[in-house]
N, C-alpha and C positions, 0 to 999 in steps of 0.2 A: 477551088483547090482540086488539083488532079489527084484522085485516090491512088493512082498507079505510079505516081512519081516516086522514084527511089531517093532516099536521103543517104548520101554517101557516108556521112558520119555514123549514122545508125547502122548502116550495112557493115562498116568496118568493125564497130563494136560487137555486133552479133557474130561476125566471123572469128574475132578474137575469143569471145566467150565459147564458141563452139569448139575451137581448136584446143582451148584449155580443158574443156570437158572431155574431149576425145583423148587428150593426153592422160588425164586422170583415169579414163576408162582403160587405156592400154596398161597403165600401172596396175589396175585392179586385176586384169586378166593375167598379167605376168606373175602376180603374187598368188593367184588361185591355183590350188592343187586339185587332185581328183575329188569331185564333190561326193559326199557321202549321202546315202538315202536310207531312210528307215530310222526312226528315233526311239521306238519302243522295244524294250527287251523281250526276247522270245527264245524258245528252245524247240528243237525238232523232237516230236514225240512219236512219229511214225514215218517210215519211208517205204515206197513201193515203186520200183522202176525209177522214172525221172521225178516222180511226185514226192512232195514232202508235206507233212502236216505239222504246222507250227502252233504252239501254245504261248500266248503272251503273258508276261508277268503282270500281276494286278497293280493298279495304281489307286485303288480305293480300299478302305478298311473293311467294308462289307460288299459282298458280291451277290448278284442275282443267282437264285438257285439253279436256273437252267442256263447252260453255256450256249454261246453263239458260234456257229461254224460259218465263216465267210467264204463264199464260193465266187471267185473272180472269173473273168473271161479267159479264154485261151489266147487271145490277142493281147500283146503288151504284158507288163509285169504287174503283180499286185501291190508293189510298194508305192503305187499311187495313193493307196489307202493310208500310208504312213510316211509321207514324203519328207517332211521336216518338222522341227519344233514349231508348234502353232499352226501347222497345216497338215493335220492328221486326223482322219476320221477314227482310226483305231485308238489313238491317244484319247480322243474325246469319249469314246465308248468305254474305255478302261476307267477313265476318271469318273464316269457316270455309274461305275459299279458293275459293268458287265464282264463276264468271263469269256475271253475271245480266243477262238481258234481260227486258223486260216489255212486253206488248201492251196498249195503252190504246185501248179502243173508242171513247172520246169521247162526245159528246152528240148523238144523232140528232135531227134536226129534221123538219119536214113533208116535206122533199124526200127523206127516207130511209124513208118509210113502206112502200115496196115492197121493201126489203131483206129477203132470205130467209135461212134458215139456210145455204143454199148459198153465199150471199155472205159470210157471217161465217166459215164453216169452210173452204170450198174457194177462197176468194179472199183475204180479209184474213188469216186464220190461215196459210193456205198461203204467202202471200207473205212474212209475217213469218218463218216457218221458212226459206224460201229465202234471205232476206237474211242471217239469222243463219248459215246453213250457208256461204254465200259469203264472208262476212266472216272465217270461220275456216278456209276451205278444207276443210270436212268433208262427208262423205256423210250423217252423222247427228248430231243434237243431242239434248239432253234436254228433256223437257216437264214442267212442274209446273202442273197444273190445279187451280184453286180453285173449289169449289162448281160452279155451272153451267159455269164454265170447264173444270172437270175432265170434265164430261160431253162438252163440245165436244172436249176433248183425246182422249177415248176414241173418239169418232166419227172424228177425224182419224187416230188410230193405226190404226184398223180398216181404213182405206182408203189410207193413205200410210205404212205401217209402215217402209218402206225408208228413210225420212228421220228416223226416231226411234230413238235408242239405248236410252233408258230412260224410263219414264213414271212420274211421281209424281202421285197424285190425293189431294186433301185435302178433307175434308167434301163428298164428291162423291155426288150422287144417282145411283143406277143402277136399282134397282127402285122405281118410283114408286107402287106399290100395297101397301106394307107396312102392317101393322095400325095402327101408332102414328104414321103420317104425317098430321098434322093439316092441313098445307097441301094435301096431295093430296086429302084428303077434302073440303076446302072447294072447291078449284079444279075438281074433277070436276063441280060443280053450276053452274059459271059458263057462260053462253052467250057463248063467246069470239068467235063470229062477230058477234054483236050488238055486243059491245064494240068490236071492231076496225072494223066497218062504220060505227059511230057516231062514234068518236073518231079514227080513223086510227091514229095512234101512241097507245100507252097511257101516260098521265102517270105520272111517277115517284112523285108524291104518292099516287096511287091504290094503287100497289103497297105503298108504305109503310104505309098504313092497314090493308091486308090483313095484312101481317106483324105489325103491332101488335095486331090482333084475336086472334092466336093466344095472346098473353099480355097481355091488356089491362091488368091490375093492375100486373104487373111492369114492363111497357114504357111504360105510360101514366100511372102514378101513383107507384108505389113509388120509382122511381129519382129522382124529383124531390123526394120527401120525404127520401130519403137524401142528396140533394145538400146539404141544410142542414147536414149534419155535416161537410162538407168545404169549404164556402165560404170559411172563414177560412184555408185552406191554398192558397196561390197555385198550387203545382205540381199539386195534385190537382184544383183547379178548372179549370185549363187543360186537363188531360187530359179531364175531363168535357166541356168545350166542344169539344174536338177530336172526341170521340166523337159529340156532337150534330151537329157540322158534317158528319161523315161519314154519319150516319143520314139526314139530310134532304137530302144532296147526291145526289139520285137522278135519273139520266138518264131521259128518256122512252124507251120501248121501241118499236123499229120494228114497225109493225103486222103485217106479213106474217110476220116471224120469230117474233113473239110468238104469233101464231095457230098456227103449226106446232108450236112448242115445247109450248104448253099442250095442244093436241090430241093430238099423237103421243106425248109423254112423260108428262104428268100424267093425261090423261084416258084414253088407250088403252094406256099402258104398253108401247109398241112396242119400246123399247130392249132389254129383256131377252128379247123374243120374236124378235129379229132381223128386225123388220119396218120399221125407220125407213128412209126414203129421203131422202137429202141430195143434191139435184141428180141426177146420173146414178148415184150410188153407193148400194147397199144396205149398211146398217150392220150387220155381223155381228161381234159382239164376240169370237166364237170365232177370228177371224182374228188376234187379238192374241197373239203369241208372245214378244214382247220382255219383259225384266224389268219388273215392275210393283210399286210400293210404295204401298199403299192406307192412308191415314191418316184416322181419323175421331174424333169427339168423343163421349164417353159421354153428355153431357147436352145434345146437339144437339136443339133443338125444331124446326128447319127441315129438317134432313136426318137422320132417325133412323139409329142404328147399323145396323139391318137393311137399310136402303136401300143403304148403302155396302158393307156386307159381302157383299151379293148378287154383287158383281163377281167374287169368287173362283170362283163356279160358272158364270160366263159367258165367261171367257177361256181360252185354251189355253196360256198361259205356264207353264213349268216353274220359273220363278223369280218367285214371288209372295210378298210380305211384307205383313203387316198390323201396324198400330200403333194402339191406342186410347189417347187422352189424356183425362184427367179434367177436361174443360172443356166449354164450350158452343160454339155455332157461330162466334161472334166471339171468345170468350175464348180459344180455342185460338191466336189470334194476338196478343192484347194483354195477357193475364194475365201477371203477373210470373213465375209458375211455368213457363210454357211458353217463355220467352225463350231459355232454354238447351236445353231438351229437344227442341223441334221442329226448330230449325236444325241441331243436332247430329245428330239422327236422319236428316234428309234428306241432309246433307252426307256423313255416314259411309256411308250406303247407296249414294249415287252414286259416291263415291270408290272404293268396292270394285269398281265396274263402269266405271272411268274410262279404259279402253283407247281410245286415239284411233282413230277410224275415218274 
C-alpha cells in the first residue's frame, strides 16, 4: 500500500471540515469586540510623571502582614501578570492572601528621553517603596521583580536593603554573558550610541522585532497557523487576542536609560562584576543578605536558566531558594499548569518569612 496515495473522498471531507471551521472562526472574529485585559480590581495610590503605583483589592479574608510590591520590566506592559480570569499571577497571589502593589512605568515620550536608570531605580522605584512602607507603617516591604524588573529590584536591594524584607526574582537576568543567551549575543553587536543618538527614545516596535528574530518561525509564523485551530472557540480566540494585544503594546524606551542598560548589563556584563554605577551608588550584589527566592523557567529563550542561576554566586544571603518551572519566559505566567504552582510557591515562601517589621 502506497502511504503517499491520496484518498479523494477523505481529502474532500477534510476540506469541507476545514472550510466549516474557518467559517465559524470568521463568525467568532466578527462578533469579537475590543478584548479587555486585567481582571483584578485596583486603585492608583501614587503617581509621579508617567508612573503609577497600583494597590489591588484583597481576595482573601486574611492578608500577609508584609505587602508585596511587583516591579515589572520597562519593555511591554505589566498586565501580563493579570491577563484574564484564570490566567493571572496577581489573582493567584491575592487569593493566597498576599497584599499586592504594582509599579506601572507608563509610556515614555520624547520629553522622557533623558531619564536614566538612576531615575527609574533611585527615584520612581524608591518612591513607590516609600509610599508602600508609609501606607502600612512598616520599615520593610517585600519586592517581587519580573525580568528586567527583577534586575532593577536586585540593584535596589543592593543599595537600599534596609527597606526590603524579602526579595523574589522571576525570570531575571543576572549574568548577561552566558553561553546560550541569544539576545545577549545579538545585542553585543549593536551600536547603541548610534541608535539612541539617532532616535532619541527607542521605539517599542523596534524591540519587538528583535525579540521575534530570536524565534522567527515560532513567533512570526507558526502561532498564526496554529490560530486556525482555535478560531471557532470564542474563549481560546479571545485569549490569543489578549496575548497579541500585550505583545504589540510595547512602550518606547527612554533613550538614556536604554543606553546604560544595554552597555553596562548586556555588552559589558558589569552586574556580576560589581561594576554597575546607578547614580551615586555602586551596585555590589554581595551586599544582599536578606532572604531571596529566585524563580526561573526551564525553556526561557530570553533569559536562559544559567543567567538567572548565577544569582546564587553573587549574593551573601544565607536564606536563598531556587525554583525551576517547566515553562517559557511568558508561559510561566499564563500557562494553565503554572496558575497554581507559581502563586502557591511565592505565597508559601513569603508567608514563612512574614514577621511584621
